[in-house]
C-alpha positions as CSV (number, residue, x, y, z in Angstrom):
1,M,-23.9,0.6,14.8
2,R,-22.3,-2.9,14.9
3,H,-18.9,-3.2,13.1
4,R,-18.3,-6.5,11.3
5,H,-14.7,-7.8,11.0
6,R,-13.7,-9.1,7.6
7,R,-10.7,-11.3,7.3
8,G,-7.8,-9.2,5.9
9,H,-9.1,-5.9,7.2
10,G,-8.2,-4.0,10.3
11,L,-5.5,-4.6,12.9
12,A,-5.0,-8.3,13.2
13,Q,-4.6,-9.9,16.6
14,G,-1.0,-9.9,17.7
15,R,0.2,-7.5,15.0
16,S,1.6,-4.1,16.0
17,M,0.4,-0.9,14.5
18,E,3.9,-0.6,13.0
19,D,3.7,-4.0,11.3
20,E,0.2,-3.2,10.0
21,Q,1.5,0.1,8.5
22,R,4.4,-1.8,6.9
23,L,2.0,-4.3,5.4
24,E,-0.1,-1.5,4.0
25,E,3.0,0.1,2.5
26,Y,3.9,-3.3,0.9
27,L,0.4,-3.5,-0.6
28,E,0.7,0.0,-2.0
29,T,4.0,-0.8,-3.5
30,L,2.7,-3.9,-5.2
31,W,-0.3,-1.9,-6.4
32,S,2.0,0.7,-7.9
33,L,4.2,-2.0,-9.6
34,R,1.1,-3.6,-11.1
35,E,-0.2,-0.2,-12.4
36,E,3.2,0.0,-14.2
37,G,2.8,-3.5,-15.7
38,R,5.6,-4.8,-13.5
39,Q,4.2,-7.9,-11.7
40,G,7.4,-10.0,-11.8
41,L,9.2,-11.1,-8.7
42,A,12.3,-9.5,-10.1
43,D,10.4,-6.1,-10.2
44,I,9.7,-6.5,-6.5
45,R,13.4,-7.2,-5.8
46,E,14.4,-4.3,-7.9
47,A,12.0,-1.9,-6.0
48,L,12.7,-3.1,-2.5
49,G,16.0,-5.1,-2.4
50,E,16.3,-8.9,-2.1
51,S,15.7,-9.4,1.6
52,E,12.9,-6.8,1.8
53,A,11.2,-8.4,-1.1
54,S,11.3,-11.9,0.4
55,H,9.9,-10.6,3.7
56,L,7.2,-8.7,1.8
57,L,6.0,-11.7,-0.1
58,L,6.0,-14.0,2.9
59,S,4.1,-11.5,5.0
60,L,1.5,-10.8,2.3
61,M,1.1,-14.5,1.4
62,E,0.6,-15.4,5.2
63,N,-2.2,-12.9,5.2
64,R,-3.6,-14.4,2.0
65,W,-3.5,-11.0,0.3
66,V,-1.0,-12.0,-2.4
67,R,-0.1,-15.3,-4.2
68,V,2.8,-16.1,-6.4
69,E,2.2,-17.8,-9.7
70,G,5.5,-18.8,-11.4
71,E,7.6,-15.6,-11.4
72,R,4.6,-13.2,-11.0
73,F,2.6,-12.0,-8.1
74,E,-1.2,-11.7,-8.1
75,F,-3.5,-10.1,-5.6
76,E,-6.0,-12.3,-3.7
77,P,-9.5,-10.8,-3.5
78,D,-9.0,-9.5,0.0
79,G,-5.5,-8.1,-0.8
80,E,-6.8,-6.4,-3.9
81,S,-9.6,-4.8,-2.0
82,R,-7.4,-3.6,0.8
83,A,-4.7,-2.3,-1.5
84,A,-7.3,-0.4,-3.5
85,Q,-8.6,1.2,-0.2
86,I,-5.1,2.2,0.8
87,V,-4.2,3.7,-2.5
88,R,-7.5,5.5,-2.7
89,R,-7.1,6.9,0.8
90,H,-3.6,8.1,0.0
91,R,-4.5,9.6,-3.3
92,L,-7.4,11.5,-1.6
93,A,-5.1,12.8,1.0
94,E,-2.7,14.0,-1.6
95,R,-5.4,15.6,-3.6
96,L,-6.7,17.4,-0.4
97,L,-3.2,18.7,0.3
98,H,-2.8,19.8,-3.3
99,D,-6.3,21.5,-3.5
100,K,-6.7,22.8,0.0
101,G,-3.1,23.3,1.1
102,D,-3.3,27.1,1.1
103,A,-6.4,27.0,3.2
104,I,-5.0,24.5,5.6
105,H,-1.7,26.4,6.2
106,P,0.3,28.7,4.1
107,Y,3.3,26.4,4.3
108,F,1.5,23.9,2.0
109,S,1.1,26.3,-0.8
110,G,2.4,25.9,-4.3
111,S,5.7,24.0,-4.9
112,R,5.9,22.9,-1.3
113,T,2.7,20.8,-1.7
114,S,4.1,19.2,-4.9
115,R,7.3,18.3,-3.0
116,L,5.3,16.7,-0.2
117,I,3.2,14.7,-2.5
118,E,6.2,13.4,-4.5
């Protein structure tokens, strides 16, 4: 099967796995803020701190995943798609740990699983 590369998906040329992971965390953070109805730039600064927020926005805007309109952020189509995939993947993993934790390993049972997910 041949894999097609879509702009905005997968490891970009010249970007380390650590950088890619950080960008995914940023997308997930913005997704969570948006779910809470907090799309202001001040909300990002509050969640991440001033310097981290600036770095976040620059990185995501360079990748054309996010745009800033006035004092609010908006996802670009590729950014929205990627953020949705990341959030879905993480929520499925959390659900698996919660539902199957006992079967995977006794350590993941009961309240321990809840603490891992939080």
